[in-house]
matplotlib code that plots the C-alpha trace (Angstrom):
import matplotlib.pyplot as plt

x = [-29.4, -26.0, -24.9, -26.1, -24.4, -21.1, -21.3, -22.0, -19.1, -16.8, -17.8, -16.7, -13.5, -12.8, -13.3, -11.0, -8.3, -8.6, -8.4, -5.4, -3.5, -4.4, -6.7, -9.6, -9.9, -11.4, -14.0, -14.2, -17.2, -19.2, -18.0, -19.0, -22.4, -23.1, -21.9, -24.3, -27.2, -26.5, -26.0, -29.0, -31.2, -29.9, -30.6, -34.1, -34.7, -33.4, -35.3, -38.7, -38.4, -35.6, -35.5, -39.2, -38.9, -36.0, -38.0, -41.0, -38.8, -37.3, -40.9, -42.0, -39.0, -40.1, -43.7, -42.8, -40.9, -43.7, -46.2, -44.0, -43.8, -47.6, -48.1, -45.7, -47.4, -50.8, -49.4, -48.1, -44.5, -43.0, -39.3, -37.8, -34.3, -34.9, -32.3, -31.5, -32.8, -31.0, -28.1, -30.4, -32.5, -29.4, -28.3, -31.7, -31.7, -28.1, -27.6, -26.2, -22.8, -24.3, -26.4, -23.6, -21.3, -24.0, -26.8, -24.5, -22.1, -24.7, -24.8, -21.0, -20.9, -23.8, -22.1, -18.9, -20.8, -22.6, -19.6, -17.4, -20.0, -21.3, -19.0, -15.2, -13.2, -9.6, -6.8, -3.1, -0.6, 1.2, 3.6, 5.7, 3.8, 2.4, 5.7, 6.2, 2.6, 1.9, 4.5, 4.5, 2.8, 0.6, -2.9, -5.4, -9.1, -11.2, -14.4, -17.2, -19.8, -17.9, -18.5, -21.9, -23.1, -23.1, -24.9, -22.3, -21.4, -23.5, -21.7, -24.8, -24.7, -27.7, -26.7, -24.7, -22.3, -19.5, -17.6, -14.0, -11.5, -8.0, -5.5, -7.8, -6.2, -8.6, -9.0, -10.6, -11.0, -8.1, -9.7, -7.8, -8.6, -11.5, -11.1, -7.8, -7.9, -5.5, -4.8, -3.6, -4.1, -6.7, -4.9, -7.3, -11.1, -13.6, -12.8, -9.3, -6.3, -3.4, 0.2, 3.2, 6.1, 9.7, 8.4, 6.4, 2.6, 0.3, -3.5, -5.5, -2.3, -1.5, 1.7, 1.1, 3.1, 5.9, 8.6, 11.7, 12.0, 14.7, 15.5, 13.5, 15.2, 13.4, 14.3, 12.9, 15.7, 18.1, 18.4, 17.7, 15.3, 14.5, 11.3, 8.9, 5.7, 2.9, -0.3, -3.2, -6.3, -6.6, -4.3, -0.7, 1.2, 4.7, 6.0, 9.3, 11.1, 14.0, 16.3, 17.8, 14.5, 13.6, 10.6, 8.9, 6.3, 7.5, 5.2, 1.8, -1.1, -4.0, -6.9, -10.3, -10.0, -6.3, -6.8, -7.3, -3.6, -0.5, 2.8, 6.2, 9.8, 8.9, 6.0, 2.2, -0.7, -4.3, -7.8, -9.9, -13.2, -16.5, -17.3, -13.6, -10.5, -6.7, -4.8, -1.1, 1.1, 3.1, 6.2, 6.1, 8.8, 7.8, 4.0, 1.9, -1.0, -3.2, -0.1, 0.2, -3.3, -5.6, -8.6, -10.6, -14.4, -16.5, -18.2, -14.8, -14.3, -14.4, -13.8, -11.5, -8.5, -8.0, -6.1, -3.3, -4.7, -1.7, 1.8, 3.3, 6.8, 6.4, 3.7, 4.6, 2.9, -0.6, -2.6, -4.3, -2.6, -3.1]
y = [-71.5, -72.9, -73.2, -69.7, -68.2, -70.0, -68.4, -65.0, -65.3, -66.6, -63.6, -61.2, -63.1, -63.1, -59.4, -58.7, -60.9, -59.3, -55.9, -56.9, -58.2, -55.2, -57.1, -54.7, -51.1, -51.6, -49.4, -50.0, -47.7, -49.7, -53.0, -52.0, -50.9, -54.1, -56.1, -54.1, -54.7, -58.5, -59.2, -57.0, -59.2, -62.3, -60.7, -59.9, -63.4, -64.9, -62.6, -63.1, -66.6, -68.9, -68.0, -68.5, -71.9, -72.8, -71.7, -73.7, -76.8, -76.3, -75.9, -79.1, -81.0, -79.8, -80.6, -84.2, -84.8, -83.4, -85.6, -88.7, -87.9, -87.6, -90.9, -92.7, -91.1, -92.3, -95.9, -95.4, -95.0, -92.1, -93.1, -93.0, -92.4, -89.2, -87.8, -84.1, -82.3, -79.0, -79.7, -80.7, -77.6, -75.4, -77.1, -76.4, -72.7, -72.1, -70.3, -72.5, -71.5, -69.7, -67.4, -67.0, -65.6, -63.3, -62.3, -62.7, -60.1, -57.6, -55.5, -55.0, -54.3, -51.9, -49.9, -49.7, -48.6, -45.8, -44.6, -44.6, -43.0, -40.2, -39.7, -40.6, -42.4, -43.7, -43.1, -44.0, -41.4, -43.2, -40.5, -37.6, -34.9, -33.4, -33.4, -31.8, -31.8, -35.4, -38.2, -41.4, -44.0, -41.6, -43.0, -40.2, -39.7, -37.6, -35.8, -36.7, -34.2, -30.9, -30.0, -31.6, -35.2, -37.1, -40.3, -43.1, -44.5, -41.8, -39.0, -36.8, -34.0, -34.1, -31.4, -28.2, -28.2, -25.6, -24.2, -25.2, -22.7, -21.9, -23.9, -26.9, -30.3, -32.2, -35.8, -35.9, -38.2, -37.7, -36.0, -38.0, -41.2, -40.8, -44.3, -43.0, -40.8, -37.9, -35.6, -32.0, -28.5, -26.1, -23.1, -21.6, -21.2, -20.7, -17.3, -17.0, -16.2, -18.4, -17.8, -19.9, -18.0, -18.4, -20.6, -17.9, -18.2, -15.3, -15.3, -12.5, -10.4, -10.7, -12.5, -15.2, -14.4, -16.9, -16.9, -19.2, -21.9, -24.3, -26.8, -29.9, -33.3, -35.7, -39.2, -40.9, -39.4, -38.5, -34.8, -31.4, -29.0, -25.3, -25.1, -22.2, -21.3, -20.2, -18.3, -19.3, -17.6, -18.5, -21.6, -21.4, -24.5, -25.5, -26.2, -27.3, -26.5, -28.0, -25.2, -27.6, -28.0, -25.4, -23.2, -24.1, -26.8, -29.6, -32.1, -30.5, -32.6, -31.6, -31.0, -29.4, -25.5, -25.7, -22.4, -20.8, -21.4, -19.6, -21.5, -19.9, -20.6, -18.9, -21.2, -21.0, -18.7, -20.1, -18.6, -21.1, -21.9, -21.8, -25.0, -26.1, -25.8, -25.4, -27.9, -28.0, -30.3, -28.9, -30.5, -27.9, -29.4, -33.0, -32.9, -33.7, -31.4, -28.8, -27.3, -30.6, -32.1, -29.2, -28.3, -30.4, -30.2, -29.8, -33.2, -34.9, -33.7, -36.6, -34.8, -32.8, -34.5, -33.4, -35.9, -38.5, -41.4, -43.7, -44.0, -47.3, -46.1, -42.9, -42.7, -39.0, -38.3, -38.9, -35.7, -33.0, -30.9, -27.7]
z = [-118.0, -116.9, -120.6, -121.5, -118.4, -119.3, -122.8, -121.3, -118.9, -121.6, -123.8, -120.9, -120.4, -124.2, -124.4, -121.5, -123.0, -126.4, -124.8, -122.7, -125.7, -127.9, -130.3, -129.6, -128.3, -124.9, -123.3, -119.6, -119.0, -121.6, -120.2, -116.6, -117.9, -119.7, -116.7, -114.5, -116.8, -117.3, -113.6, -112.8, -115.1, -113.4, -109.9, -110.9, -112.3, -109.1, -106.9, -108.5, -110.1, -109.1, -105.3, -104.8, -106.5, -104.2, -101.2, -102.4, -102.8, -99.3, -97.9, -99.7, -98.1, -94.6, -95.3, -96.4, -93.2, -91.2, -93.0, -92.4, -88.7, -88.6, -90.4, -88.0, -85.0, -86.2, -86.2, -82.6, -83.6, -81.7, -81.6, -85.1, -86.4, -88.4, -90.8, -90.2, -93.3, -92.5, -94.8, -97.6, -97.1, -97.2, -100.5, -102.0, -101.0, -102.1, -105.4, -108.2, -109.6, -112.6, -110.3, -107.8, -110.5, -111.9, -109.5, -106.5, -108.0, -109.0, -105.8, -105.9, -109.6, -109.3, -106.4, -108.4, -111.5, -109.6, -107.8, -110.9, -113.1, -110.7, -107.8, -108.1, -110.6, -110.0, -112.5, -112.6, -113.9, -116.8, -118.0, -116.9, -118.7, -115.4, -113.5, -111.0, -109.9, -110.6, -110.9, -112.8, -110.6, -108.7, -108.2, -108.3, -107.8, -110.2, -109.1, -111.6, -110.4, -110.1, -113.7, -113.9, -114.0, -117.3, -118.3, -118.5, -121.9, -123.7, -121.9, -122.1, -119.5, -117.1, -114.6, -115.3, -112.4, -112.1, -115.1, -115.7, -114.4, -115.6, -113.6, -113.0, -113.5, -115.6, -117.0, -120.5, -123.4, -125.8, -128.9, -131.6, -129.7, -127.3, -125.8, -124.2, -121.1, -120.8, -117.8, -118.3, -116.9, -118.2, -119.6, -122.1, -121.7, -124.6, -126.3, -124.8, -126.9, -125.6, -126.5, -125.6, -127.1, -126.1, -123.3, -121.7, -121.3, -122.2, -122.0, -123.7, -124.0, -120.3, -119.3, -116.7, -113.5, -112.8, -110.1, -110.2, -107.6, -106.8, -109.5, -109.7, -109.6, -111.9, -110.6, -113.7, -115.8, -113.0, -114.0, -112.6, -114.4, -113.9, -111.8, -111.7, -109.7, -112.1, -111.2, -113.4, -112.0, -108.4, -108.8, -108.0, -109.2, -110.3, -113.8, -115.2, -118.5, -120.3, -121.6, -124.1, -126.0, -128.7, -128.3, -131.6, -131.7, -133.9, -135.5, -134.7, -136.0, -138.3, -136.0, -135.8, -135.7, -136.5, -138.5, -135.0, -134.3, -135.6, -135.4, -135.5, -134.5, -131.2, -130.4, -130.9, -130.5, -130.5, -130.2, -128.2, -129.9, -128.1, -126.1, -126.1, -124.0, -124.4, -122.2, -121.3, -119.2, -116.3, -117.8, -120.5, -122.8, -122.3, -122.9, -125.9, -125.3, -127.1, -128.8, -130.8, -131.2, -130.6, -128.4, -126.0, -126.5, -123.4, -124.2, -123.7, -120.1, -117.6, -114.3, -112.0, -110.5, -106.9, -104.8, -104.9, -102.8, -103.2, -104.6, -103.6, -104.3, -102.2, -99.5, -99.0, -102.3, -100.8, -100.5, -102.5, -105.1, -107.1]

ax = plt.figure().add_subplot(projection="3d")
ax.plot(x, y, z, "-o")
ax.set_aspect("equal")
plt.show()
C-alpha cells in the first residue's frame, strides 16, 4: 500500500505540475472529484479494515502486559520495573504516512468539494472586461444554487432554480474553450433581439435607459473614461465606453447560430436562440463577449456572482455589487 499510495500522490502532483506549466488543459472540478473519491476509498479502508487491525494490535499489547503481570504475581513477584506501553500503543494506533496523506485529508477535501459544487465557488477577476463593476484582482464568490444545482463534472442539472435575469453577473464556461471560466453580464435572454449599434444597447426594439455619470479613472491604464448608469431590467449598474474605439465589431469568430447575427459598421444585432444567452462586459469597448464569440448555452452556466469577498490591493472593494 505505501508504494501504491506514493504512485497515486505522484500522479496528482504530476498532473498539477503539467497543468501549471501548460502541458495539459487542467480541470479543477474533475481533479477535486477524483481526489474526493480516492481519499474517500482510503478513508473507508481505514475505517473498516486498517483501524480495526491497529486497535486489535494495541489490545494484544495490553493483553500481553496484563498476562505478564499475572504470571509474575503467581510467582509472588509484585514489585517489577514495568516499561510504560503508552507510547508504543500510540505508535500502533497512529495512521501511517500513506493513510495520513489520504484518509486523513478526506474530510477536508469532501467539505471543499461539496461547498464548491453546490453552494459557493470562489473566483479571481483576471481582466478588466467588467470594469467598473469588477476590477482586476477582485476575489468574488459565485452562488452555485440560484439557477439550480448541477452534478459536478457532468454538469447535469438536478434542480430547476430561478431563471437568469437581464443584468445578472454570471460566471460561465467559455463556449470556444469550456475549460476556461468567463464572467460577463446577461444582456439577452432566449428569444430576445439584442442590438448594440453606435454604442447604444437596444433589446427587442426598446433602447436601454442610460444616464451619464462622472468619468471613471481606470488605474490600470491611468486614463479617464466616460461612465454611464444603465438600467437592465431591475438591475442598475455602471458601464464605461472608450470614444476612441470604433462601433463596428472587428474580428468576430465563426460560432454556432452566427446566422442569427447581422454585423455592420454600426455594430451588431443578434436574435438569441432558445436555451442560450447573450453576454456583454461592462467595459464595453474592452470586452471579448457574445459580440465576438457568440451565445452561451444554458448548460455552460456556472453560477451567479454576487459579492467581492477580498481585494488585497483595496479593502474598500469588499461587498456586494449589481
